[in-house]
N, C-alpha and C positions, 0 to 999 in steps of 0.2 A: 540542803537540797533545794529548798524553795528559792533561795537566792540564785542558785545555778540554773534551775529549771525555767524561771520566768524570763530571763534574758534569752534563753535558747528558744522559747516559744515565740518571742518577739522576732527573733531572727528568721524563723520558719515562715511566720506571717509575712514578713517583709519580702522574702524570696518568692513566695507564691503570688504576692501582689504584683511583683515586678514582672512575672511571667504573663500577666494579663495585659501589659502595656502593648499598644500597637506600634510596631517598628516599620517605618517607611524605608524601603530599600531603594535607593536611587540606582537605576540601571542605565547603562550606556545605550544610546539610541543610534540607529544606523538607517541610511536611506532604504526604502522598501525595495525588495528584489522580486523579480517575476518568479512565480511558482507554476510549474506546468504539470498537469495530470493528463498524460497522453498515452494511455494503454489501449492499443488497438486490438480488440479481441474478436476472434472469429469463432463463434459458438458452433460446435459441430451440429450439422443438420440445417444451418441457416446459410443465407447468401453472404453475410458479412458486409452488406452494402451500407448499413446504417452505423455510423460511428460518431463519437463525441470526444472533444478535447476541452478541458476546463482550465481557465487561466485565472489566477488570483495573485496577490502579492503578500509578502511577509508583513507583519504588523507588530505592534508593541506587545510585550510579554503579558500585560494585564488586560489587553483589549479582548473582548469576547466575540467581536465580529471580524470575519476574514474578508478584506476588501476584494471585490471582483474586478476583473480587467475588461474594459469595454473598448470598442473601436480598433481592435487588433486585426491584422491580416494574417490568416492561418491557412496553410495548405500543406499537402503531402505529395511528393513526386516519386514515382517508382523508377526502376532502372531502365524502363522503356520510355522515360520522359513524359509519361502520362501524369497530368496534374489533377489532383482531387482537392477542390476548394471546400473549406469549412465556413459555413455562414453563421454569424452570431445570432444566438437566441437572446432577445433583449432582457436585460436585468437579471441575468443568471450567471454570467461569466463563462457560459458554455458556447462552443462552436460546433455545429453539426454538419455532417456530410451524409448524403443519401445514395451516392453512386460509387462508393469506394469498392475497389476490386482487390480482395486479399489473395495472395498467392504464396504458398510455402516456398522458402528458399530465395525469394526475390528480395532485393534491397530497396528500402524506402527512405526518403529524406524528408524530415519535417522542417518547415520554414515558418517562423513567426516574426512579423514586423510589428513592433510596439514602441511608441514614443520615439520614432525615428531610428531605432536600433533593430538589427536583424539577428535573430537567434536560429541556429540550425542544429539538427541531430540526425544521425543515420543509424539504421538497424536493419537486420535481416529478419524476415518473417519466420517464426519458429513453429515446428510441428508439435503435436502432443499425442501421446498414447491415450486412447479413450478409457474411461472408467468402465470396468467390466462388471463389478458388483459392489454392494454395500453390506457390511455385516455389523451386527450389534452384539456386544458382549456385556452382560450385566454383572460381571465379576472382574472388572478392570480396575486400573489405578493402583496406587500404593496400598490402599486398604483392602482391595479385592471386593469392594462393595459399590464401586462407581460404574455408571453406564459409559461404555466406550464405543465409539463409532469408527469404523475403518472403511475407506473407499479404495478398492483395489484396481490396479491396472497392470498391463504387461509391458515392461520397459523394452524398447527396441535394442537389439544387440549390436547393430551395425554402426552406431555412433554414440558419442557422449551426449547425455541429455540432462537438462536442468528444469526444475519445476518450482512453481509458486503455488502454494495452497492457501485458500481463503475459506474460513468457516464463520458463518454468521448465524447466531443463535437467537431464537425468539424470546428467550428468557434473559437476555443480556443486551446492554446498549453498545458494547464494544464489539469489534470484529477481530478474529484471530487470523494472523498471517504466519506462514512458515515457508521455508525454502528447502529444497532437496537437490542433491546431485546423485547420479547413479553409479558412483565409483564402487560401491559395495553391493549393488544388486543389478549391475548391467546385464541386460538380456533375460532377466527373471521377473517374476511377479512381485510387486511391492504395493505399498498402500500409503495414504495419508491418514492422519489420526485426529480425532476431535481433541481439543485442549480444555474443554469445560469440565469442571469437577461437580457441577450441580445439575446435570441433565436428569430429567424425569419423564415419565410416560406422557406423551402428548406434545412435548416440545418439538419445535420445527427447526431443522438445520438446513440452511442454504449453503451448499459446499461447492467450491469451484477449484478446478485444476487449470493452471495456465502454463503453456509452454514458454520457457524463458531461455534467453541466450546466456552464455557464461558471464558476460559483463553485467547483465541485469541481475543474474543470480548473486554475483558478488556485491552489487549495489544494495539489493534488498537484504542480504545477509548482514551487512554493516548497519543498515537502517533499523532493522528489527532488533539487532543487538543493543542499539542505543535507546530506541523508543520502547522496546518490549514487543512481544508477539501480539499483545492485545491492545488495539488502538482503534480510534474512530476511522482514521485514514492514514496510510503510510506516508502521505504527502503533506500532512499538516506539519507545521514548522517544528522540527525536533530540537532537543536541547543542545545539539551541536550540529554544525553545518556539514551535510553530506553532499558532495558534488556528484551530479549525474552526468549524462552524456550530452547535455544541451549546452552549446557554446554560443557566446555572443561575439559574432564576427566584426561588429562595429566597434564595440568597447569591451575587450576581454575582461577587464576588471569588474565590470557590472554583469557578472555571470548569473544565470538563472538556476533555480533549484527544481528538482523533479527529474523525471526520466521519460524518454520516448521508447516504448517497447511494443512489439507486435508478436502475437502468438495465437495459436489455436487454443480454444477453451472448451472444457466440458463442465457443465453445470448440472447439479442434481438437487432436488428438494427431498429431504428425508424426515419422516415423522417418527419420533422415538416410540418404540413399541413397549 
């Protein structure tokens, strides 16, 4: 037994030692692509005049900093040919507009000129049913012991509607995103639901409902499926490329990542009781 056991122990030690070795994985590199965060939100009760668009580029897998884009020309034109210019905020990668005019049902076109190439995208401004109430259930989840928050709204019956929900929790660093379409509750009351399993009294939830187009709903549905519903931002580089609605008219092969979306938004802050 001793003769058999000793070599076996040596084998185990060798295996565990090999697990501690650092393995450098060589990954293919590609030229950086433009990444566009262009969600134009019209918060209910506000004018919607102040808007921001953020431009960054993709980077290496192991890089911790996301490069910002400077010196771009950014504007949005509505279907009446009114142009809204976005002015760069230095050293942020953000471009701001203070005189934007949101209008439900109107078409808007985003134009970005960067490094001699022109990127464009068009979308229609979407409406949103307002949040009517927020309810807390202290017997939710699979165990029946979790705190669950629901934000209710009345879905309009006259058309198909699509929703993006965002929940940000004070006790977590990530943000929860989910999408919905009204095929099963059209014209009825429905709700979004918190996704955190660790809510406790005193936690703060910033929840947002965003009116989405069908195309934006499909895009976010795929992106959330790849990245997961919990992420810092849905526009950070995912493990697989998801094409949005932004096209490069100068060089189609050098397409951008991200999406240009416009929608009414309802935001609430809820303190867990």
